[in-house]
C-alpha positions as CSV (number, residue, x, y, z in Angstrom):
1,M,-82.2,-26.4,-63.7
2,K,-80.3,-26.9,-60.8
3,S,-80.5,-25.4,-57.0
4,T,-78.3,-24.3,-56.0
5,G,-77.3,-25.9,-52.0
6,L,-79.8,-24.7,-49.3
7,G,-78.3,-22.1,-46.8
8,R,-77.6,-21.1,-43.5
9,C,-80.9,-21.1,-41.6
10,S,-82.2,-17.8,-40.4
11,S,-84.8,-18.2,-38.7
12,A,-82.6,-20.1,-36.4
13,V,-83.2,-17.2,-33.2
14,E,-85.7,-15.1,-33.0
15,V,-86.8,-12.7,-30.6
16,T,-90.4,-12.8,-30.1
17,N,-91.4,-10.7,-27.6
18,I,-89.9,-7.5,-25.2
19,S,-91.6,-6.3,-22.0
20,K,-89.9,-3.6,-19.5
21,H,-88.8,-7.0,-17.0
22,G,-86.8,-8.3,-20.6
23,F,-87.6,-10.1,-23.7
24,W,-88.6,-14.1,-24.8
25,I,-86.5,-15.5,-27.8
26,L,-87.0,-18.3,-29.3
27,I,-84.6,-20.3,-30.5
28,R,-85.2,-23.4,-33.5
29,D,-87.6,-25.1,-31.0
30,R,-87.6,-23.1,-27.6
31,E,-88.4,-20.4,-25.9
32,M,-86.4,-18.4,-23.5
33,F,-86.5,-15.5,-21.4
34,V,-83.7,-13.2,-21.1
35,P,-84.3,-10.7,-17.7
36,F,-82.8,-7.4,-17.8
37,E,-82.0,-8.4,-13.8
38,Q,-79.6,-10.5,-14.7
39,F,-79.0,-9.7,-18.5
40,P,-78.2,-5.9,-18.1
41,W,-76.3,-5.5,-21.1
42,F,-79.9,-5.4,-23.0
43,K,-81.7,-2.8,-20.6
44,D,-81.0,0.1,-22.5
45,A,-80.9,-1.0,-25.7
46,S,-82.7,0.1,-28.8
47,V,-85.5,-2.4,-29.8
48,G,-83.6,-2.7,-33.0
49,A,-80.3,-3.5,-31.3
50,I,-82.1,-6.5,-29.4
51,L,-84.0,-8.3,-32.2
52,N,-80.6,-8.1,-34.3
53,V,-79.3,-11.1,-33.3
54,V,-77.7,-14.4,-35.1
55,M,-76.2,-17.2,-33.5
56,P,-73.4,-17.9,-35.3
57,H,-73.1,-21.3,-34.3
58,A,-75.2,-24.1,-31.6
59,G,-75.1,-23.5,-28.1
60,H,-74.2,-19.6,-28.6
61,L,-75.8,-16.7,-29.8
62,Y,-74.4,-12.7,-30.9
63,W,-75.4,-9.3,-30.7
64,P,-73.9,-7.2,-33.5
65,D,-74.7,-3.7,-32.4
66,L,-74.3,-4.4,-29.1
67,D,-71.7,-6.6,-29.1
68,V,-72.6,-9.1,-26.7
69,D,-72.2,-12.6,-27.3
70,L,-73.7,-15.2,-24.5
71,S,-74.7,-19.2,-24.6
72,L,-78.0,-20.5,-24.1
73,E,-76.5,-22.3,-21.2
74,S,-75.8,-18.8,-19.4
75,I,-79.6,-18.2,-20.5
76,E,-81.0,-21.3,-18.7
77,Y,-78.4,-21.7,-15.5
78,P,-78.0,-17.9,-15.0
79,E,-76.2,-19.4,-11.2
80,R,-73.4,-20.7,-13.4
81,F,-72.4,-17.5,-14.6
82,P,-72.2,-15.0,-12.0
83,L,-72.5,-11.4,-13.4
84,V,-69.4,-9.6,-13.7
85,S,-68.9,-6.7,-14.5
86,K,-65.2,-4.5,-15.3
87,V,-67.1,-1.6,-15.9
88,R,-66.5,1.0,-13.1
89,S,-69.1,3.5,-12.1
90,K,-68.2,7.0,-11.7
91,P,-67.3,8.2,-8.3
92,A,-69.3,10.6,-5.8
93,P,-69.4,14.0,-7.0
94,Y,-66.5,15.6,-4.7
95,R,-68.5,18.1,-1.7
96,T,-67.0,20.6,0.0
97,C,-68.0,21.2,3.5
98,R,-69.0,24.9,4.1
99,P,-69.7,25.7,8.0
100,K,-73.0,27.3,8.3
101,R,-74.0,30.9,8.2
102,T,-75.3,32.4,11.4
């Protein structure tokens, strides 16, 4: 009997802990912290969506449920990758000024 070749390593990346401040991710033998303050896409995400992460190739992580992809360098050195959002905030509601009743 002959065994088939080895497949992709599914344990190359794993979320090990989630807190209210962010989450820890283990990449092979290295653990890194991903703070929600610097990576806001994850802040309101479900636990399942954060846990569903893959490493499509070396140095690159992808969360398919969130459609978020990050380089490991951006996690390690976030100051090199300033956060720029293309989402516009909602405008303030229109208010009319009414004279006070006397």
